[in-house]
N, C-alpha and C positions, 0 to 999 in steps of 0.2 A: 504495500500500500504505499503512496506517495504522501508525507506527511509535507505541513507547511511551519516552521515553527517560528515564533516571534522572537527578535533579540530583545534578550536580556538588557534593561537600562541599564547604560555604563556610568561612571565616576563622571565622566563630562558633561552628559546630559544631565545629571542630579544639581550641578554646580547653580545654574542661574536660578532653579525655583529655590534653593538655598538662597541665595544674594538676596532675591527678593522678603521673603519670609525675615532675615534679616534687618533690613532694612526694616520692615514694619516693627519688628519689637523692638531694635533702637531707637526708632521715633517716638510709639509710645512707652517706653519706659525713661527713655533718655534726654529726650527735648523737652523741655522746661513749657512750650506753646503746649503739646499737648497734655500736659496735667490742668491749661486754666479752660475755663466753662462756659468762656463767651464766646459769643456767635460769631466772630471773626475765628477765632480759635480751633473752633470746632469745624467749620468750613473747611480750616486747610487742611485738618485732621482727614475730614473727607475725600478731600482731595488726594489725598496722600493712600490713604488705602483704595479710593478706585482705581489708582496708578497702578500699585500692587497686583491689586486682581484682573486689571486689563492685561499686566507683564504676564502673568503667571496663563492665563487665557489663551494669550497670542502662543506663548511657549512649548504646553499644552496643543495644539492644532496643529501647530509644526513639526510637532513628532507624532504625530498621526497620520500624518501627510506624509512623512517620512517612510513610515512601517506602508502604509497604502503604497507607495511604490516600489517599495520590497518586494510585497507580496506580488503585485504586478511583473516583476521581473521573473518573480520564480516563475508564476501561474506560465508566460508565453514560454519560459526557456520549457517545462513540463509538456507544453502542448507540443512546440516544436518536436519532444522524441517521442510523445503518445500517438497524436495525430501528427505523424511525418507525411511530408509534400511524397505526391502520389507522381512517379515517372510520366512523362509525356505520352510516352506510345508502349506500351505491352503488347510484345506478342503480335505485331498488326491492326491493335486497336489506339484510338486516339482518346487517350484519358485527358479529364480533371475535375479537378472536386472542390468544395468551399464549404467552409463549417462560418452559423454566423451565430453569436451566443447571447443569450438575456443577460446573463450575466456581465455588467460592463467591466465592473471591478475585476474580476475571474479573467477575464479573456478567455476562460473555456467552458463547454458546457457538456453534455450528457449525451450527445452524437458521438457514435465512432462510424469507420470506414476506413477501408483498406483495397486494396488490388493486387495479388499477382501472379504471375507468369509460370505458370507450373507445369511439368511433362503431361499433367491431368488436362491439361488447360488454363484458361483464364480464370480466377478464381475470384471472386468479389465479395464482399461480406456489409452493412451496412445493417448499425443497429441504433436504438436509440433506449439511454439508463433512465430509469424511473428518477427525476429532479434534474437539475443542473448544477452549472457551478463548480467550484472546487470539491464537492461530497461526492461528487459522482466521476473525476479523475480516474480514484485508484480501484473501481470499477470498469469503466472505459479499459486503462493498461492492462484489467487483468482478462479479459475477452479477446483484446485486438494480441496479447501476447500469445495466448493459445493458436487464434485462426494463422499466424504467421507462422510456427511451425508445423500444425498441425496440418493447415493446407499442403506442404511438401510430400509429409508423411504418409497422408492417408490416401490412396485410389479410389475409396469411396466417398459422394460428399456426404451420405447419411453418417460414416463415422468424424468424420468432422463436425461437424453439429454435433455428434454427442461429446466432443472435445472439449466444446464451445461449452457444455451444459456442466462437466464436469470438473471445468475452472470455474466459473461461476460459484457452484456451490462451492466448494474450497476457496474462493474468496470470502462470500459470506460469511461461510463457517470463523474462519484467520479474523474477521472485521470483528466480529460480535463476543470474541474471547477477547482480544484487543479491546475494546472501546463498550459496545454494546448490543442488545439484542436489535438487527433490523427487520422492520416490520414492514411485507407486501415490498420488497425488493424484485424487481423484474428488470428485464432487459428484453426489446421489441430486438429480432432480428430476419434480416433477409440474406440467404444464403446464396450462392448466383455461380453455376460453371459454364464458361464459354469456351465450346468446344474448337478446335482448329476448323471445320467445317462449319463456323456459324449455331452449332445445336446446344439451344438452353438448356439447363436444368437446373431448378429452382428447390428450396425448404423456406418455410415463408410462419414464422413465429409469432404472430400478431404482429406481423409492420405493415405496414402501405405496399400494394403493388407497383414496382415502377410503371414506367408510363414509357412504352414502344414508338418512335419516330419515323415514319415510314414517307419520305419526301414533305409534303406537308399536311400529313394526318396523325395524329395524336390519340394513340388507345392504351389502355390500361394492358399490361404483357398479360395478364389473367385475372379471371373472375372468381378463383376456387375459392374457397374458406381457408383462413390459414390454420396454423395449428396454437396451442396458446403460446404466449412467453415464456423464457425461459427462466428458472427461478422457481415460481408457486408449484406447478406441475410437473410432474418427471414426462420426459419423452415418451413414444409409443414403443412397444418392444420393437415394431415392424417399422421401418422409416423405406420409403421411398419416396424417389426423387420428382417431383412435378415434372413432366415435360411443357415448355414453352415456346416449342417449335424452333426456328430458326433464326438468328441476326444475321440477316443480308447484307451485301457489301451496300455502304452507305448508310446503312439504316443506324438508330442511336439507341440507347437504353439510356430513360433518368430515373436515378435511384434519388432517393430522397426519405427525412424522414417527416413525421407527424407533424412539425411544425412548421412546415410551410403550406401545407392546407388547412392547418387551423387560425393560421393567422389572421385575426379581426381588426378592420378601421375603427374610426369612431364611432360609426355607428352600429356596431358589433357584425357589420359582414363581413362572412369569411371569403380569405384570398383562392383568387381560381387559379391552379396553378396550370389547367392543358389551355385555359384561355392565353395563359404568361407564354406558353411553350410554343403557340400557334402564332404569337405572336414573331416568337423567337425565331422559325425557321419560313416565317412569309418572304423574307428576302434571302438571296444567295450571294456567295455560298455560304453555310452552314459551317459551324464549328462547334466543340463543347464549351471552347471557351467562350464562345458569342454568345450559347445558350445560358450559361453559367451567370456571364452582366448583365444579359436582358431579365432572367426571371428576380435576381437579387435588385436591380433600381424598382422594377417594379413591387416585390416585396417592404422594398423600404418606403417607398413611395406612400404603399396601401396603409401601413403601418405609422406611419409618419416621424420613422426611424426610431421607435421605439418599440421592435419584438416583444410578447413578455412567455417566450417560448424560445428554447435552441433548436435551430434548422437546419441542416446540412443537406447538399444536393451532390451528387457524382455521375455526372457528364461519359459513357464511352459510346466511341464511334465505330463503326465495322470500315476499315480503310484496308480491307484483305482483296480488293480488286485486283492487284497486281502480284500475290504472294500465291502462291501453288500452297493448297490444301496439303500434299503430301510430304513438307517439308518439316524437316525433322525441327523439334522445340529446339532453342538454342536460348538459354538467357541471357536477356539483355544486359548490357555492360553501362554501368552509368556515366553518365560523358564527363571529360574531363573538368569542362569549366560549368555552373551551372548559373543561371539569370538568376535575377530576384525576383520570386511568387508576385505574381497580378494582385491586384487588391481592390475592392469594392467599395464606395462610402461607405462605413458600419460596419464591415464584414473584416474574418480573419481568411483570408486565402491561405487556399493550400496549393492549388493547382496552377500548375506550370506552364508558361509558356517562349517560344519559342522568336 
């Protein structure tokens, strides 16, 4: 579990309050004016103690702001490790992802995602931890850490899902022993596998189905009822991946967390993600980066820049038209030089562009 500890007060930080306190005590007992009962003496005494109180308030405020900046730096560092930036291409797929946290102070949320090219195909996970902010970061780290190992180790997608379920249960047990019992903790998970021929297989545990973009058409990938979220209920004994057809060359998948579709405006109206996606693909050419830019701009406009829930989007576009499906799998090598991630106003970007 990731913990953020506040720095202990230093001797230097306690000097100023002691000085202000010494001034107040010295004036009260050492200054003859403070012993007088006249109106002028009372006004001077009140001014002295007001100045002392104001100084202490400003000192405390400065110390709190310093601690807040430190917490934000730690949160950003933790996010860069847990939600590491995705490569721009994975085995012929163009990839972009971004996360927007509702907790501005923490800069992190409870959403998780990862995409990995393996010998079994490109495997993708998208999930949503109950709650948001720093409290959910440990759960995100536990699930993603398990997925990054299991995606390469397990030939069957169902066994990957069982590894995630065991990792979450172990994390919750350790957290309960270290802190306190966790009530109703759960994680929604969408586990997806994209074969070399574009064949799609998925497990959905309480998560929204992604949208498939084909030309200017935007449709849900499936309408099958999902399994329960991970955590409260055990997985079924027999797990069989749901076949979702094929991702043809030029088609895209948009994975998201429910914060995107549950975002409301000032009048309580929900955000229409399909409408935003249709706007994104109305003009050509379409790239995952342009889709994210259009959707996040519309989201921030809809919520007036104040989303109430974490949200994450991950877009994968099949650019394998020039690749042979029989080509052997070769793990992609990281580039020698990497550019800065593209950012949208008010969002924490993890997509990379070239």
